[in-house]
C-alpha positions in Angstrom: 55.9 98.8 -8.1 59.7 99.1 -7.6 61.5 101.1 -6.0 63.9 103.9 -6.7 66.9 105.2 -5.0 68.7 102.9 -2.9 70.8 106.5 -1.2 67.4 106.7 0.8 67.0 103.0 1.9 71.4 103.7 2.8 69.8 107.1 5.0 66.6 105.6 6.5 68.9 102.4 7.2 71.9 104.2 8.8 74.0 101.9 11.5 74.1 103.8 15.2 76.6 102.6 17.9 76.1 102.0 21.5 75.9 104.9 23.3 79.8 104.6 25.5 81.4 103.8 22.6 84.9 104.4 20.9 84.2 106.9 17.6 83.8 104.6 14.3 82.9 105.2 11.5 81.0 103.6 9.1 79.3 103.3 5.8 77.6 101.1 3.3 76.6 100.2 0.2 73.1 98.4 -1.4 73.9 95.8 -3.9 71.0 93.1 -5.4 72.1 90.4 -6.3 70.6 89.4 -9.9 71.2 85.6 -11.9 70.7 85.1 -15.2 70.0 83.1 -18.2 72.2 80.5 -16.9 71.3 80.8 -13.2 74.6 82.8 -12.0 74.4 84.1 -9.1 75.8 87.9 -9.0 75.8 91.0 -7.4 74.8 94.5 -8.9 74.7 97.8 -7.3 71.5 98.7 -6.9 70.3 102.3 -8.6 66.5 99.9 -7.8 64.8 97.2 -6.9 61.4 95.8 -6.6 59.3 93.3 -5.5 61.3 89.9 -4.3 64.5 91.3 -5.7 67.6 90.2 -2.3 68.9 92.9 -0.9 72.8 91.9 0.5 74.2 95.3 2.3 77.2 95.3 3.4 77.8 98.0 6.1 82.1 99.1 6.3 83.2 100.2 10.0 86.8 101.4 10.7 87.9 103.0 13.9 90.7 104.0 15.7 93.8 101.0 15.9 93.1 99.9 19.7 89.8 100.1 19.5 88.0 98.7 22.7 84.7 96.4 21.7 81.4 98.4 20.6 78.0 98.0 19.4 76.9 98.0 16.1 73.6 98.7 15.5 71.3 99.2 12.1 67.3 99.9 11.9 66.0 98.2 8.9 63.3 99.3 6.4 60.0 99.0 6.1 61.3 97.8 2.1 63.2 95.2 3.3 62.9 91.5 5.2 65.6 90.6 6.8 66.8 86.9 6.0 70.5 86.7 7.2 74.4 88.3 8.1 77.2 86.5 7.7 78.3 87.3 11.5 76.0 83.9 13.2 76.1 86.1 16.6 73.4 88.7 15.3 71.0 90.2 17.7 68.4 90.6 16.8 65.1 92.7 17.5 61.1 92.9 17.3 59.9 95.7 18.7 62.2 98.0 16.9 65.0 98.0 19.2 63.8 97.4 23.1 64.2 93.9 23.5 67.7 91.9 21.7 67.9 88.3 21.3 68.4 85.2 18.6 65.4 84.5 16.1 64.2 81.3 16.9 64.1 83.0 20.3 62.0 85.4 20.8 58.0 85.1 20.5 55.8 88.0 19.5 52.4 86.7 21.1 52.3 82.8 21.1 54.6 82.6 17.7 58.1 82.2 17.2 59.0 85.4 15.6 60.7 85.4 12.2 62.6 87.0 10.1 60.2 89.0 8.5 59.6 90.6 11.9 63.0 91.7 12.6 63.0 95.6 12.6 66.7 96.0 13.5 70.0 94.1 13.6 72.7 94.5 16.1 76.6 92.9 16.1 79.5 93.3 19.4 82.6 94.1 18.2 84.5 92.3 20.8 87.8 93.7 21.3 89.4 92.0 19.6 88.3 92.5 15.5 88.1 96.0 16.7 91.3 96.7 18.0 92.7 95.4 13.6 90.8 99.2 12.8 88.2 98.3 10.1 86.8 95.6 9.4 82.9 94.5 7.5 79.1 93.0 7.9 76.7 92.0 5.5 73.5 91.4 6.1 70.5 90.3 3.4 66.9 91.0 3.0 64.0 90.5 0.4 61.9 92.6 -0.7 58.2 93.6 1.1 
């Protein structure tokens, strides 16, 4: 069954800024990865998607110049299975944001957590990058 209206997905996945952080404005766009007959990959703005589609979310942030460091926390919609982030230093949660770690370190019971277990992703934006005033992070997932 195809999922409709990425706007609903975007609202569900709206990033949250950590308490005590400077005023940060964020927005995001969701794209679907498509392949044509020659297997060339391209991203298209998503207006619908179906099970197995790879989606890429581009999260943009903006803050005042000379801002201090801050953290962006992004809950993942249940319909999306996390795959990877454009920032290798992201932290993930597999328990609704209660605990954080890196994939390959977190456990669920007796097994290592997998990307499909991720419920939240967060990125620490250091002061040297925050001082630029704007930036973006991309992450991908698969529609369950």
